[in-house]
N, CA, C and O of each residue as an XYZ file, in Angstrom:
884
protein
N      -8.058     20.565      3.524
C      -7.100     20.199      2.474
C      -5.830     19.622      3.102
O      -5.311     20.174      4.072
N      -5.333     18.520      2.556
C      -4.136     17.871      3.068
C      -2.897     18.716      2.778
O      -2.765     19.277      1.690
N      -1.997     18.804      3.746
C      -0.773     19.581      3.591
C       0.131     18.959      2.530
O       0.134     17.742      2.344
N       0.898     19.802      1.836
C       1.820     19.306      0.798
C       2.958     18.499      1.412
O       3.668     17.787      0.702
N       3.137     18.607      2.738
C       4.194     17.855      3.406
C       3.704     16.486      3.886
O       4.492     15.695      4.404
N       2.424     16.207      3.718
C       1.840     14.952      4.187
C       1.880     13.884      3.101
O       1.456     14.122      1.970
N       2.388     12.715      3.447
C       2.464     11.592      2.506
C       1.234     10.706      2.628
O       0.861     10.308      3.732
N       0.606     10.397      1.508
C      -0.556      9.505      1.487
C      -0.101      8.089      1.158
O       0.572      7.863      0.152
N      -0.470      7.143      2.004
C      -0.140      5.743      1.761
C      -1.409      4.895      1.584
O      -1.348      3.666      1.589
N      -2.522      5.545      1.432
C      -3.820      4.867      1.349
C      -4.026      4.288     -0.049
O      -4.128      5.025     -1.029
N      -4.086      2.964     -0.125
C      -4.245      2.293     -1.419
C      -5.573      2.647     -2.074
O      -5.673      2.660     -3.301
N      -6.593      2.933     -1.270
C      -7.915      3.242     -1.818
C      -7.959      4.583     -2.538
O      -8.946      4.896     -3.203
N      -6.902      5.375     -2.411
C      -6.826      6.659     -3.117
C      -6.384      6.480     -4.568
O      -6.430      7.429     -5.350
N      -5.952      5.260     -4.934
C      -5.570      4.986     -6.317
C      -6.804      4.587     -7.126
O      -7.853      4.287     -6.556
N      -6.678      4.583     -8.444
C      -7.774      4.099     -9.284
C      -8.014      2.627     -8.974
O      -7.146      1.956     -8.414
N      -9.183      2.129     -9.336
C      -9.502      0.719     -9.078
C      -8.486     -0.204     -9.748
O      -8.075     -1.207     -9.164
N      -8.081      0.137    -10.977
C      -7.107     -0.684    -11.699
C      -5.757     -0.669    -11.000
O      -5.099     -1.705    -10.899
N      -5.339      0.495    -10.516
C      -4.049      0.611     -9.834
C      -4.054     -0.144     -8.512
O      -3.050     -0.745     -8.131
N      -5.183     -0.113     -7.815
C      -5.301     -0.885     -6.579
C      -5.117     -2.375     -6.863
O      -4.399     -3.075     -6.148
N      -5.776     -2.843     -7.915
C      -5.655     -4.255     -8.295
C      -4.233     -4.587     -8.706
O      -3.698     -5.627     -8.322
N      -3.619     -3.706     -9.486
C      -2.251     -3.929     -9.950
C      -1.275     -4.000     -8.784
O      -0.393     -4.858     -8.751
N      -1.438     -3.101     -7.837
C      -0.558     -3.081     -6.670
C      -0.734     -4.354     -5.849
O       0.249     -4.955     -5.416
N      -1.973     -4.762     -5.637
C      -2.227     -5.984     -4.878
C      -1.663     -7.207     -5.614
O      -1.102     -8.110     -4.994
N      -1.818     -7.223     -6.932
C      -1.290     -8.339     -7.718
C       0.231     -8.382     -7.629
O       0.818     -9.457     -7.505
N       0.866     -7.227     -7.692
C       2.324     -7.166     -7.581
C       2.784     -7.693     -6.222
O       3.728     -8.479     -6.149
N       2.123     -7.266     -5.154
C       2.503     -7.727     -3.822
C       2.227     -9.220     -3.664
O       2.972     -9.925     -2.984
N       1.165     -9.693     -4.288
C       0.867    -11.126     -4.246
C       1.991    -11.922     -4.904
O       2.470    -12.906     -4.341
N       2.408    -11.497     -6.088
C       3.451    -12.220     -6.808
C       4.801    -12.088     -6.114
O       5.622    -13.003     -6.174
N       5.035    -10.956     -5.457
C       6.266    -10.800     -4.673
C       6.257    -11.779     -3.501
O       7.263    -12.426     -3.208
N       5.116    -11.877     -2.841
C       4.970    -12.810     -1.722
C       5.270    -14.242     -2.175
O       5.978    -14.981     -1.492
N       4.730    -14.619     -3.323
C       4.934    -15.969     -3.843
C       6.397    -16.202     -4.220
O       6.866    -17.340     -4.251
N       7.111    -15.110     -4.505
C       8.536    -15.211     -4.851
C       9.423    -15.096     -3.610
O      10.648    -15.059     -3.719
N       8.798    -15.041     -2.431
C       9.565    -14.979     -1.190
C       9.912    -13.571     -0.746
O      10.722    -13.390      0.163
N       9.306    -12.564     -1.381
C       9.575    -11.169     -1.011
C       8.369    -10.652     -0.216
O       7.385    -10.193     -0.795
N       8.460    -10.732      1.113
C       7.342    -10.309      1.952
C       7.736     -9.179      2.908
O       7.017     -8.881      3.862
N       8.890     -8.556      2.638
C       9.429     -7.539      3.541
C       9.449     -6.154      2.878
O      10.380     -5.375      3.083
N       8.431     -5.862      2.096
C       8.317     -4.578      1.404
C       7.022     -3.896      1.820
O       6.099     -4.545      2.313
N       6.960     -2.587      1.618
C       5.759     -1.845      1.994
C       5.599     -0.603      1.124
O       6.564     -0.122      0.531
N       4.377     -0.092      1.052
C       4.075      1.100      0.261
C       4.417      2.352      1.057
O       4.067      2.460      2.232
N       5.101      3.295      0.417
C       5.460      4.543      1.093
C       4.663      5.746      0.598
O       4.572      6.757      1.293
N       4.078      5.642     -0.613
C       3.234      6.736     -1.103
C       2.350      6.236     -2.245
O       2.777      5.439     -3.080
N       1.107      6.724     -2.260
C       0.179      6.401     -3.342
C      -0.197      7.703     -4.050
O       0.591      8.241     -4.828
N      -1.400      8.206     -3.779
C      -1.842      9.445     -4.434
C      -1.025     10.649     -3.955
O      -0.653     10.752     -2.786
N      -0.765     11.545     -4.897
C      -0.040     12.782     -4.594
C      -0.723     13.925     -5.337
O      -0.868     13.872     -6.558
N      -1.137     14.945     -4.618
C      -1.770     16.095     -5.273
C      -0.741     16.824     -6.130
O       0.463     16.662     -5.934
N      -1.218     17.628     -7.080
C      -0.286     18.388     -7.911
C       0.484     19.392     -7.064
O       1.650     19.680     -7.336
N      -0.170     19.921     -6.039
C       0.498     20.873     -5.146
C       1.670     20.192     -4.428
O       2.734     20.789     -4.266
N       1.469     18.951     -4.002
C       2.563     18.223     -3.343
C       3.652     17.878     -4.352
O       4.838     17.944     -4.028
N       3.261     17.510     -5.577
C       4.256     17.218     -6.607
C       5.114     18.450     -6.874
O       6.334     18.346     -7.009
N       4.480     19.604     -6.951
C       5.214     20.860     -7.155
C       6.175     21.103     -5.998
O       7.323     21.497     -6.203
N       5.695     20.864     -4.786
C       6.492     21.073     -3.576
C       7.731     20.172     -3.588
O       8.834     20.624     -3.281
N       7.546     18.906     -3.940
C       8.673     17.978     -3.982
C       9.665     18.345     -5.086
O      10.877     18.204     -4.921
N       9.134     18.814     -6.203
C      10.003     19.201     -7.320
C      10.897     20.385     -6.938
O      12.031     20.491     -7.406
N      10.384     21.259     -6.099
C      11.152     22.438     -5.676
C      12.350     22.062     -4.817
O      13.342     22.790     -4.775
N      12.257     20.908     -4.121
C      13.348     20.489     -3.243
C      14.604     20.200     -4.066
O      14.573     19.426     -5.022
N      15.691     20.827     -3.680
C      16.946     20.653     -4.401
C      17.075     21.601     -5.576
O      18.093     21.606     -6.269
N      16.037     22.409     -5.803
C      16.056     23.394     -6.888
C      15.873     24.792     -6.304
O      16.839     25.544     -6.170
N      14.641     25.136     -5.960
C      14.400     26.450     -5.365
C      14.276     26.364     -3.843
O      14.162     27.387     -3.168
N      14.299     25.143     -3.307
C      14.210     24.918     -1.866
C      15.326     23.970     -1.462
O      15.623     23.022     -2.188
N      15.961     24.216     -0.290
C      17.085     23.381      0.140
C      16.718     21.905      0.243
O      15.566     21.550      0.491
N      17.724     21.053      0.048
C      17.530     19.615      0.180
C      17.977     18.872     -1.054
O      18.317     19.474     -2.072
N      17.972     17.548     -0.952
C      18.357     16.683     -2.066
C      17.168     16.512     -3.001
O      16.027     16.421     -2.548
N      17.431     16.467     -4.299
C      16.350     16.284     -5.273
C      15.678     14.934     -5.037
O      16.349     13.919     -4.852
N      14.336     14.935     -5.045
C      13.588     13.709     -4.798
C      12.684     13.336     -5.971
O      12.118     12.243     -5.991
N      12.544     14.229     -6.944
C      11.761     13.900     -8.134
C      12.316     14.663     -9.324
O      12.863     15.756     -9.178
N      12.173     14.085    -10.480
C      12.727     14.700    -11.688
C      11.659     15.386    -12.529
O      11.977     16.006    -13.545
N      10.400     15.285    -12.123
C       9.331     15.796    -12.978
C       8.225     16.505    -12.201
O       7.994     16.234    -11.022
N       7.551     17.415    -12.891
C       6.350     18.051    -12.346
C       5.103     17.255    -12.725
O       4.023     17.455    -12.167
N       5.280     16.348    -13.688
C       4.149     15.545    -14.156
C       4.372     14.088    -13.729
O       5.245     13.400    -14.257
N       3.590     13.650    -12.795
C       3.754     12.300    -12.261
C       2.419     11.580    -12.255
O       1.372     12.199    -12.063
N       2.455     10.283    -12.463
C       1.225      9.494    -12.403
C       0.740      9.274    -10.975
O      -0.316      8.679    -10.761
N       1.515      9.759     -9.991
C       0.984      9.805     -8.629
C      -0.234     10.730     -8.603
O      -1.207     10.459     -7.900
N      -0.181     11.808     -9.359
C      -1.286     12.777     -9.354
C      -2.506     12.250    -10.099
O      -3.625     12.700     -9.854
N      -2.296     11.301    -11.008
C      -3.425     10.693    -11.728
C      -3.870      9.398    -11.061
O      -4.689      8.659    -11.609
N      -3.332      9.127     -9.887
C      -3.729      7.993     -9.042
C      -3.390      6.643     -9.677
O      -4.082      5.653     -9.439
N      -2.327      6.601    -10.485
C      -1.938      5.352    -11.142
C      -0.517      4.933    -10.783
O       0.091      4.136    -11.497
N       0.024      5.466     -9.674
C       1.405      5.146     -9.300
C       1.533      4.995     -7.790
O       0.761      5.566     -7.019
N       2.519      4.217     -7.394
C       2.810      4.043     -5.972
C       4.300      3.799     -5.799
O       4.973      3.333     -6.718
N       4.811      4.118     -4.615
C       6.224      3.909     -4.293
C       6.354      2.805     -3.254
O       5.476      2.613     -2.412
N       7.465      2.087     -3.330
C       7.723      0.945     -2.456
C       9.071      1.118     -1.754
O      10.008      1.685     -2.318
N       9.155      0.626     -0.530
C      10.423      0.586      0.199
C      10.617     -0.804      0.787
O       9.703     -1.628      0.797
N      11.822     -1.044      1.273
C      12.206     -2.355      1.813
C      12.363     -2.242      3.326
O      12.951     -1.283      3.826
N      11.838     -3.215      4.041
C      11.869     -3.184      5.504
C      13.262     -3.530      6.045
O      14.014     -4.251      5.390
N      13.608     -3.026      7.229
C      14.867     -3.396      7.894
C      14.926     -4.907      8.128
O      13.882     -5.551      8.231
N      16.135     -5.485      8.213
C      17.418     -4.789      8.316
C      18.039     -4.414      6.975
O      19.156     -3.898      6.939
N      17.347     -4.659      5.890
C      17.860     -4.272      4.572
C      17.786     -2.748      4.425
O      17.066     -2.080      5.168
N      18.530     -2.212      3.472
C      18.453     -0.782      3.190
C      17.061     -0.430      2.689
O      16.408     -1.245      2.037
N      16.608      0.769      2.989
C      15.257      1.207      2.644
C      14.973      1.055      1.156
O      13.879      0.647      0.764
N      15.969      1.389      0.321
C      15.798      1.273     -1.128
C      16.834      0.306     -1.689
O      17.569      0.625     -2.623
N      16.872     -0.872     -1.100
C      17.807     -1.918     -1.514
C      17.589     -2.248     -2.989
O      16.545     -2.782     -3.364
N      18.568     -1.932     -3.813
C      18.393     -2.026     -5.259
C      18.244     -3.470     -5.725
O      17.558     -3.730     -6.714
N      18.875     -4.412     -5.030
C      18.740     -5.820     -5.406
C      17.288     -6.268     -5.260
O      16.745     -6.937     -6.139
N      16.666     -5.896     -4.148
C      15.261     -6.254     -3.922
C      14.348     -5.546     -4.902
O      13.456     -6.161     -5.486
N      14.574     -4.241     -5.085
C      13.719     -3.473     -5.992
C      13.844     -3.965     -7.432
O      12.872     -3.934     -8.187
N      15.035     -4.417     -7.812
C      15.230     -4.947     -9.167
C      14.443     -6.236     -9.359
O      13.873     -6.464    -10.426
N      14.408     -7.081     -8.329
C      13.622     -8.316     -8.412
C      12.135     -7.985     -8.548
O      11.415     -8.625     -9.315
N      11.685     -6.979     -7.796
C      10.283     -6.559     -7.879
C       9.999     -5.970     -9.258
O       8.938     -6.200     -9.839
N      10.965     -5.207     -9.770
C      10.812     -4.628    -11.101
C      10.660     -5.691    -12.170
O       9.896     -5.522    -13.121
N      11.391     -6.792    -12.014
C      11.302     -7.891    -12.974
C       9.930     -8.552    -12.906
O       9.359     -8.918    -13.934
N       9.404     -8.702    -11.696
C       8.059     -9.269    -11.527
C       7.022     -8.324    -12.116
O       6.088     -8.752    -12.794
N       7.196     -7.028    -11.846
C       6.252     -6.016    -12.340
C       6.168     -6.037    -13.864
O       5.086     -5.892    -14.432
N       7.299     -6.215    -14.515
C       7.326     -6.226    -15.983
C       6.425     -7.320    -16.541
O       5.753     -7.113    -17.551
N       6.405     -8.480    -15.895
C       5.557     -9.587    -16.339
C       4.072     -9.256    -16.180
O       3.219     -9.822    -16.864
N       3.778     -8.326    -15.263
C       2.394     -7.969    -14.963
C       1.932     -6.730    -15.730
O       0.805     -6.268    -15.552
N       2.806     -6.198    -16.582
C       2.449     -5.004    -17.335
C       2.520     -3.735    -16.511
O       1.941     -2.709    -16.869
N       3.242     -3.820    -15.394
C       3.432     -2.671    -14.502
C       4.807     -2.071    -14.778
O       5.805     -2.789    -14.837
N       4.850     -0.769    -14.944
C       6.116     -0.110    -15.277
C       6.916      0.201    -14.020
O       6.384      0.706    -13.032
N       8.203     -0.112    -14.080
C       9.114      0.146    -12.968
C      10.027      1.315    -13.311
O      10.628      1.351    -14.385
N      10.128      2.273    -12.390
C      10.975      3.445    -12.604
C      12.450      3.113    -12.685
O      13.243      3.935    -13.142
N      12.833      1.919    -12.248
C      14.235      1.510    -12.325
C      14.677      1.190    -13.739
O      15.874      1.066    -13.998
N      13.720      1.052    -14.668
C      14.060      0.816    -16.072
C      14.178      2.122    -16.853
O      14.567      2.116    -18.021
N      13.847      3.228    -16.216
C      13.894      4.510    -16.916
C      15.334      4.958    -17.118
O      16.232      4.551    -16.381
N      15.542      5.784    -18.105
C      16.889      6.229    -18.455
C      17.479      7.129    -17.377
O      16.767      7.659    -16.524
N      18.799      7.287    -17.438
C      19.505      8.135    -16.475
C      18.895      9.528    -16.446
O      18.586     10.111    -17.485
N      18.730     10.044    -15.248
C      18.102     11.347    -15.081
C      16.649     11.220    -14.685
O      16.104     12.072    -13.984
N      16.018     10.130    -15.150
C      14.627      9.861    -14.799
C      14.507      8.642    -13.876
O      13.418      8.303    -13.413
N      15.642      7.993    -13.621
C      15.690      6.769    -12.818
C      14.983      6.958    -11.475
O      15.245      7.922    -10.756
N      14.078      6.023    -11.145
C      13.283      6.150     -9.916
C      12.962      4.741     -9.408
O      11.863      4.228     -9.624
N      13.932      4.125     -8.734
C      13.831      2.718     -8.358
C      12.646      2.364     -7.448
O      12.128      1.254     -7.572
N      12.189      3.233     -6.551
C      11.054      2.849     -5.695
C       9.695      2.962     -6.382
O       8.680      2.577     -5.801
N       9.655      3.486     -7.614
C       8.411      3.884     -8.272
C       7.832      2.802     -9.191
O       8.552      2.172     -9.966
N       6.515      2.605     -9.084
C       5.791      1.679     -9.953
C       4.504      2.355    -10.419
O       3.877      3.085     -9.652
N       4.103      2.118    -11.674
C       2.890      2.739    -12.194
C       2.284      1.884    -13.305
O       2.924      0.975    -13.834
N       1.043      2.195    -13.641
C       0.367      1.459    -14.716
C      -0.140      2.438    -15.764
O      -0.391      3.602    -15.451
N      -0.296      1.982    -17.014
C      -0.918      2.811    -18.048
C      -2.426      2.886    -17.785
O      -2.970      2.097    -17.012
N      -3.085      3.832    -18.428
C      -4.513      4.034    -18.193
C      -5.364      2.848    -18.650
O      -6.489      2.678    -18.181
N      -4.834      2.023    -19.565
C      -5.607      0.886    -20.085
C      -5.159     -0.450    -19.488
O      -5.407     -1.503    -20.074
N      -4.495     -0.411    -18.319
C      -3.965     -1.641    -17.729
C      -5.085     -2.611    -17.366
O      -6.155     -2.204    -16.913
N      -4.822     -3.896    -17.571
C      -5.726     -4.962    -17.145
C      -4.869     -6.130    -16.676
O      -3.709     -6.243    -17.071
N      -5.423     -6.993    -15.845
C      -4.668     -8.149    -15.352
C      -4.231     -9.017    -16.535
O      -5.071     -9.428    -17.335
N      -2.943     -9.299    -16.656
C      -2.456    -10.107    -17.784
C      -3.007    -11.525    -17.741
O      -3.336    -12.042    -16.674
N      -3.103    -12.134    -18.885
C      -3.581    -13.504    -19.001
C      -2.679    -14.434    -18.188
O      -1.453    -14.346    -18.258
N      -3.291    -15.302    -17.434
C      -2.533    -16.250    -16.629
C      -2.355    -15.823    -15.194
O      -1.818    -16.580    -14.385
N      -2.801    -14.607    -14.855
C      -2.680    -14.106    -13.489
C      -4.060    -13.775    -12.923
O      -4.993    -13.478    -13.668
N      -4.174    -13.832    -11.607
C      -5.398    -13.424    -10.927
C      -5.074    -13.173     -9.458
O      -4.072    -13.664     -8.939
N      -5.928    -12.410     -8.802
C      -5.795    -12.239     -7.360
C      -6.343    -13.501     -6.709
O      -7.533    -13.801     -6.812
N      -5.465    -14.229     -6.043
C      -5.833    -15.547     -5.525
C      -6.457    -15.507     -4.135
O      -7.305    -16.339     -3.813
N      -6.052    -14.562     -3.320
C      -6.549    -14.430     -1.954
C      -6.665    -12.942     -1.622
O      -6.376    -12.085     -2.458
N      -7.087    -12.650     -0.407
C      -7.048    -11.271      0.052
C      -5.591    -10.909      0.316
O      -4.921    -11.576      1.105
N      -5.100     -9.867     -0.330
C      -3.690     -9.509     -0.235
C      -3.500     -8.352      0.747
O      -4.082     -7.280      0.579
N      -2.692     -8.581      1.756
C      -2.346     -7.521      2.697
C      -1.174     -6.746      2.122
O      -0.078     -7.286      1.970
N      -1.407     -5.466      1.799
C      -0.359     -4.590      1.276
C       0.078     -3.673      2.417
O      -0.639     -2.724      2.734
N       1.226     -3.922      3.043
C       1.654     -3.127      4.192
C       1.943     -1.671      3.825
O       2.379     -1.370      2.714
N       1.694     -0.783      4.778
C       2.040      0.631      4.610
C       3.068      1.055      5.660
O       3.304      2.246      5.861
N       3.671      0.079      6.321
C       4.762      0.350      7.255
C       5.663     -0.872      7.297
O       5.270     -1.960      6.877
N       6.876     -0.688      7.808
C       7.857     -1.772      7.825
C       7.564     -2.808      8.903
O       8.233     -3.839      8.967
N       6.574     -2.546      9.748
C       6.279     -3.463     10.848
C       5.334     -4.593     10.449
O       5.135     -5.538     11.212
N       4.753     -4.497      9.257
C       3.805     -5.513      8.782
C       4.361     -6.163      7.521
O       4.859     -5.471      6.633
N       4.280     -7.475      7.442
C       4.765     -8.176      6.260
C       3.637     -8.396      5.253
O       2.462     -8.427      5.619
N       4.006     -8.547      3.992
C       3.042     -8.902      2.958
C       2.447    -10.259      3.329
O       3.151    -11.155      3.793
N       1.137    -10.392      3.117
C       0.494    -11.646      3.472
C      -0.703    -11.904      2.575
O      -1.377    -10.971      2.139
N      -0.963    -13.168      2.303
C      -2.179    -13.576      1.622
C      -3.081    -14.198      2.677
O      -2.717    -15.196      3.299
N      -4.243    -13.619      2.880
C      -5.144    -14.098      3.912
C      -5.957    -15.262      3.367
O      -6.750    -15.098      2.440
N      -5.756    -16.429      3.944
C      -6.470    -17.626      3.517
C      -7.391    -18.095      4.640
O      -7.401    -17.520      5.729
N      -8.161    -19.139      4.365
C      -9.153    -19.603      5.331
C      -8.545    -19.956      6.680
O      -9.171    -19.743      7.719
N      -7.334    -20.493      6.671
C      -6.783    -20.970      7.932
C      -6.114    -19.881      8.759
O      -5.659    -20.154      9.870
N      -6.041    -18.632      8.239
C      -5.476    -17.575      9.074
C      -6.268    -16.282      9.019
O      -5.736    -15.210      9.306
N      -7.548    -16.381      8.649
C      -8.425    -15.225      8.750
C      -8.765    -15.004     10.212
O      -8.646    -15.921     11.024
N      -9.195    -13.769     10.561
C      -9.690    -13.588     11.924
C     -10.778    -14.626     12.200
O     -11.676    -14.830     11.383
N     -10.688    -15.270     13.349
C     -11.650    -16.316     13.682
C     -13.019    -15.703     13.908
O     -13.152    -14.782     14.713
N     -14.029    -16.185     13.227
C     -15.391    -15.708     13.390
C     -16.253    -16.869     13.876
O     -16.417    -17.872     13.181
N     -16.793    -16.717     15.064
C     -17.639    -17.739     15.638
C     -19.057    -17.592     15.109
O     -19.315    -16.754     14.245
N     -19.960    -18.386     15.613
C     -21.317    -18.379     15.100
C     -22.035    -17.075     15.380
O     -22.840    -16.623     14.566
N     -21.750    -16.453     16.542
C     -22.401    -15.198     16.899
C     -21.637    -14.023     16.298
O     -20.419    -13.925     16.446
N     -22.358    -13.132     15.620
C     -21.720    -11.996     14.954
C     -21.004    -11.090     15.936
O     -20.001    -10.468     15.588
N     -21.513    -11.007     17.173
C     -20.959    -10.055     18.138
C     -19.851    -10.639     18.995
O     -19.474    -10.027     19.994
N     -19.311    -11.807     18.642
C     -18.180    -12.347     19.384
C     -16.958    -11.461     19.189
O     -16.787    -10.850     18.134
N     -16.109    -11.393     20.212
C     -14.887    -10.597     20.144
C     -13.969    -11.174     19.065
O     -13.832    -12.391     18.935
N     -13.348    -10.288     18.301
C     -12.429    -10.741     17.255
C     -11.227    -11.445     17.869
O     -10.636    -10.961     18.835
N     -10.874    -12.584     17.304
C      -9.694    -13.335     17.718
C      -8.868    -13.628     16.472
O      -9.395    -13.663     15.360
N      -7.571    -13.839     16.669
C      -6.676    -14.030     15.528
C      -5.826    -15.277     15.733
O      -5.453    -15.625     16.854
N      -5.535    -15.930     14.632
C      -4.713    -17.132     14.700
C      -3.221    -16.834     14.647
O      -2.409    -17.704     14.960
N      -2.843    -15.604     14.252
C      -1.423    -15.239     14.287
C      -1.264    -13.737     14.411
O      -2.183    -12.978     14.106
N      -0.081    -13.308     14.865
C       0.183    -11.901     15.147
C       0.270    -11.063     13.877
O      -0.030     -9.869     13.908
N       0.674    -11.664     12.760
C       0.791    -10.918     11.507
C      -0.571    -10.453     11.021
O      -0.729     -9.313     10.585
N      -1.562    -11.349     11.099
C      -2.909    -10.982     10.694
C      -3.448     -9.880     11.590
O      -4.060     -8.926     11.109
N      -3.222    -10.008     12.895
C      -3.696     -8.994     13.838
C      -3.078     -7.630     13.525
O      -3.769     -6.611     13.543
N      -1.760     -7.618     13.236
C      -1.073     -6.364     12.918
C      -1.613     -5.757     11.623
O      -1.736     -4.538     11.507
N      -1.933     -6.609     10.655
C      -2.454     -6.137      9.377
C      -3.829     -5.496      9.549
O      -4.108     -4.450      8.961
N      -4.692     -6.127     10.360
C      -6.030     -5.574     10.609
C      -5.919     -4.246     11.346
O      -6.632     -3.293     11.033
N      -5.014     -4.186     12.332
C      -4.824     -2.934     13.076
C      -4.346     -1.820     12.145
O      -4.800     -0.680     12.245
N      -3.427     -2.159     11.242
C      -2.910     -1.168     10.301
C      -4.027     -0.648      9.397
O      -4.079      0.542      9.086
N      -4.911     -1.537      8.983
C      -6.065     -1.156      8.146
C      -6.966     -0.171      8.885
O      -7.403      0.826      8.310
N      -7.244     -0.450     10.161
C      -8.095      0.435     10.958
C      -7.395      1.764     11.197
O      -8.019      2.819     11.084
N      -6.093      1.729     11.529
C      -5.353      2.964     11.797
C      -5.290      3.862     10.573
O      -5.429      5.080     10.689
N      -5.080      3.271      9.396
C      -5.047      4.055      8.165
C      -6.388      4.756      7.941
O      -6.427      5.898      7.483
N      -7.477      4.071      8.263
C      -8.809      4.654      8.097
C      -9.046      5.774      9.088
O      -9.710      6.762      8.772
N      -8.497      5.620     10.305
C      -8.587      6.689     11.307
C      -7.785      7.904     10.851
O      -8.269      9.034     10.904
N      -6.546      7.657     10.401
C      -5.676      8.747      9.951
C      -6.288      9.496      8.768
O      -6.075     10.698      8.604
N      -7.042      8.780      7.955
C      -7.674      9.374      6.780
C      -8.955     10.111      7.148
O      -9.530     10.816      6.318
N      -9.407      9.947      8.401
C     -10.616     10.620      8.846
C     -11.891      9.896      8.456
O     -12.978     10.472      8.522
N     -11.769      8.624      8.046
C     -12.944      7.870      7.619
C     -13.731      7.323      8.806
O     -14.947      7.150      8.723
N     -13.037      7.051      9.910
C     -13.696      6.568     11.114
C     -13.081      7.247     12.333
O     -11.990      7.813     12.256
N     -13.786      7.186     13.450
C     -13.331      7.811     14.684
C     -12.251      6.962     15.357
O     -12.242      5.739     15.218
N     -11.337      7.617     16.090
C     -10.235      6.913     16.755
C     -10.741      5.923     17.810
O     -10.011      5.017     18.211
N     -11.978      6.094     18.254
C     -12.503      5.194     19.277
C     -12.510      3.744     18.795
O     -12.422      2.816     19.599
N     -12.617      3.552     17.455
C     -12.598      2.198     16.911
C     -11.222      1.559     17.069
O     -11.118      0.365     17.351
N     -10.157      2.360     16.888
C      -8.805      1.842     17.088
C      -8.581      1.539     18.563
O      -7.962      0.535     18.914
N      -9.091      2.421     19.427
C      -8.974      2.186     20.873
C      -9.686      0.899     21.265
O      -9.199      0.138     22.101
N     -10.842      0.665     20.656
C     -11.613     -0.546     20.943
C     -10.846     -1.792     20.492
O     -10.838     -2.813     21.180
N     -10.201     -1.691     19.320
C      -9.397     -2.808     18.827
C      -8.246     -3.091     19.785
O      -8.005     -4.241     20.153
N      -7.527     -2.025     20.193
C      -6.382     -2.190     21.094
C      -6.798     -2.730     22.454
O      -6.025     -3.419     23.120
N      -8.029     -2.411     22.864
C      -8.522     -2.893     24.153
C      -9.011     -4.340     24.071
O      -9.297     -4.967     25.092
N      -9.102     -4.863     22.842
C      -9.541     -6.239     22.661
C     -11.033     -6.422     22.802
O     -11.501     -7.505     23.152
N     -11.798     -5.347     22.526
C     -13.255     -5.429     22.662
C     -13.986     -5.266     21.333
O     -15.216     -5.222     21.307
N     -13.242     -5.175     20.227
C     -13.879     -5.044     18.914
C     -14.454     -6.395     18.497
O     -13.755     -7.408     18.531
N     -15.713     -6.408     18.108
C     -16.356     -7.661     17.711
C     -16.273     -7.865     16.207
O     -15.956     -6.938     15.462
N     -16.558     -9.074     15.769
C     -16.567     -9.346     14.332
C     -17.671     -8.547     13.652
O     -17.522     -8.122     12.506
N     -18.778     -8.343     14.360
C     -19.859     -7.517     13.816
C     -19.431     -6.080     13.641
O     -19.747     -5.441     12.638
N     -18.684     -5.560     14.658
C     -18.144     -4.195     14.563
C     -17.285     -4.066     13.315
O     -17.419     -3.104     12.558
N     -16.398     -5.039     13.102
C     -15.440     -4.958     12.009
C     -16.127     -5.015     10.653
O     -15.752     -4.290      9.732
N     -17.124     -5.870     10.530
C     -17.864     -5.945      9.265
C     -18.563     -4.617      8.980
O     -18.607     -4.164      7.837
N     -19.108     -3.996     10.031
C     -19.749     -2.692      9.865
C     -18.745     -1.611      9.499
O     -19.028     -0.745      8.671
N     -17.575     -1.662     10.117
C     -16.511     -0.699      9.822
C     -16.113     -0.762      8.351
O     -15.927      0.272      7.710
N     -15.984     -1.969      7.822
C     -15.568     -2.125      6.425
C     -16.585     -1.483      5.469
O     -16.218     -0.918      4.439
N     -17.839     -1.581      5.826
C     -18.883     -0.963      4.995
C     -18.785      0.558      5.074
O     -18.868      1.246      4.057
N     -18.608      1.077      6.290
C     -18.478      2.527      6.484
C     -17.273      3.070      5.727
O     -17.365      4.083      5.034
N     -16.143      2.384      5.867
C     -14.896      2.836      5.225
C     -15.032      2.831      3.701
O     -14.557      3.748      3.032
N     -15.671      1.811      3.161
C     -15.816      1.712      1.692
C     -16.708      2.800      1.117
O     -16.627      3.106     -0.072
N     -17.554      3.383      1.947
C     -18.494      4.390      1.482
C     -17.977      5.817      1.680
O     -18.646      6.778      1.300
N     -16.805      5.953      2.263
C     -16.269      7.302      2.530
C     -14.991      7.558      1.769
O     -14.413      8.639      1.879
């Protein structure tokens, strides 16, 4: 069982609709020139929600949540932060994201009334669907750390795949490489794959065949 002090940033822990909504939001942010944001939390167990609620009430510290009932526990919410050198919760940036989210039918905690205000928080209703006029255009890289930027993976910057499946993976830019590494590391941290795969990636010996197999393994766990 995961500790109540552990933060989950794994997008796959959200419902399928929430995963799509989050990717769509990051895609539209990218198109608006906002590529310096990242996810800080996705799914949250009720035990962790209770633990966070106690902070600033029955446990020392600053209050970090106003409710015991959160859509993090129903896997329909995620939190966002802003990468340096901007402030972690830069309200100007979050407000712009909130405005984009509203067009997508995604609720922003920054619109909530005083006392419930939660600027880093985004969530969807249980019946959410992609609004008319929008679609996921490319593979969207949703960063889970400040070291990776939001990116849309297109044909000209995908990992280079040669004719042989077992060729070593090569990359056309450092951002794509960092995004792939982050994907593998998140899967290792989640216990879906062994750390030897991350070591192989860092050693530069991971093949395109290895990676395709990894994606299948990860999707099934």
